[in-house]
N, C-alpha and C positions, 0 to 999 in steps of 0.2 A: 504494500500500500504506500503510495507516495506521501511524503511529508507535506503538511500544510505550512504555508508561510506564516511567520509569527503575526499575530494580530496586534501586538504591542511591541514597541521598541523603547529601550531605556533612553532617558534624556537627563543629563546632569548639567545644571546651570547654577551659577552664582547670581543671586539677585540682591539688590539693595535691601537692607534689613526692613525698611518701612514697607516695601512691596511684599516681602515675605509675610509680614504681619497682616497686611490687608488681605492677602490670599488666604491665609489661615483663618482669619475672622469670617471672610465670605463663605469659605467652604463649611465652616462650623455652623454659621447661621442658616445655610441652605441644606445642611445635612448630607453633603456630598464629599467625595474624596477630592483632594486638591488636584490629582491627576485628571479627574473627569472634568473639573472646572476649567483647567488649562486647555484640555483637548477641545472642549466646547468653544472657548474663546478663540483658539487657533482656527478651528473649522469655520467659525462665523466671520472672523475679522482678517485673517491672513490670506491674501491672494497674491502670491509671488509671480503669477503667470500673466498679469495684466499691468499696464503702465499705471492705471488708476489705483490699483491695489498697492503697488510699490510706492506711489506717491503718498498714499494714506499712511503706510507704515513708516515712511521717512519722518513724518511729523511726530511719531511716537517714540522712535528709537534714538539713541545717542550714538554718534559715530565712535568707532574705536579710536582711542588715543594712542599716538606713537610718541616716543621720546622718553626722557628721564623719569617723568612722573607716571607713565603708563604702567598698568599692572598687566603682566603677561597672562594670557588665558589659553586654555586648551584649544587647539585647532587653528591658531594663527601664529605667524612669525613675521617679525619686522626684518626687512632686508634693506641694507643701505649699500649700494654699489660703491666700490672703492676704485677710483680711476686715478692712479698717481700721476703727477705732472711729468712732463718730458725731462725737466731738469729738477733735481731734488737737493735739498739741504741734508745735513747729517741726520736730523731727526726723521725726515721723510724717508731717507734711504734705509735707516734702521727699521722703521715700520714696514717698509716694503720687503726687506730681507728677514724680518721677524727676529731681530737681534737687538741688543742694547746699543745705544749710540756710541758708547766707548769702544765697542768692537769694530764699528765702522771706521772710526778715527784711527784706531790701531792698525787695521788692515790697509787703510788708505796711506797712512804715513810710511808703512813698510813697503809700499808699492805693490801690494798683493790684491788691492781692490781698485778698479779703474775709477779715477776721479781727478778733479783739478782743484788746486787750492788757489782761490782768488783773494788775495790779501790774507786775512786771517780765517776766511770761510771756505769750507770744502763744498764743492758742487759735484753731483753725480748724474750721469745720463741714465735714464731708465733703460734704454736699449743696450747700453754698455753693461749694465748690471745683469740684465737678462742673458746676454751673451756670455758674461763671466760665469754665471751660474750653470750654463750649459756646457762649459768646458770640463773635460775630465780633471780630476783632482791634481794630477801630476803637472798640468799646465798652468795652474793658478799661482 
């Protein structure tokens, strides 16, 4: 006998405390389970398949926040692309190579890392660093 697809699926969400309290009070007053109340609200008010439905939901929902004060949540990831400049200073080169800035200076001063000293400041070409990384260890 073939298995029947599940009639229910788990949903785990974090809600603001005041919303949880309202949901709890409403379910208690109506004598229903909170899951049934939420399912009824979703069935009646959530229409992701129409522009009108999405517009109505937009006014109710808060956009996800990104940045230092954002709280991570299950199911999303913040990605910030890193595109290093063509010419880098010591700190940028260190970040690019994923090492401490002191190592970059030490290797550059020893002539083992391609770079140019302009006055007191070191500058590194991104292309030269990539080529340097691609060389076998014995040629560095």
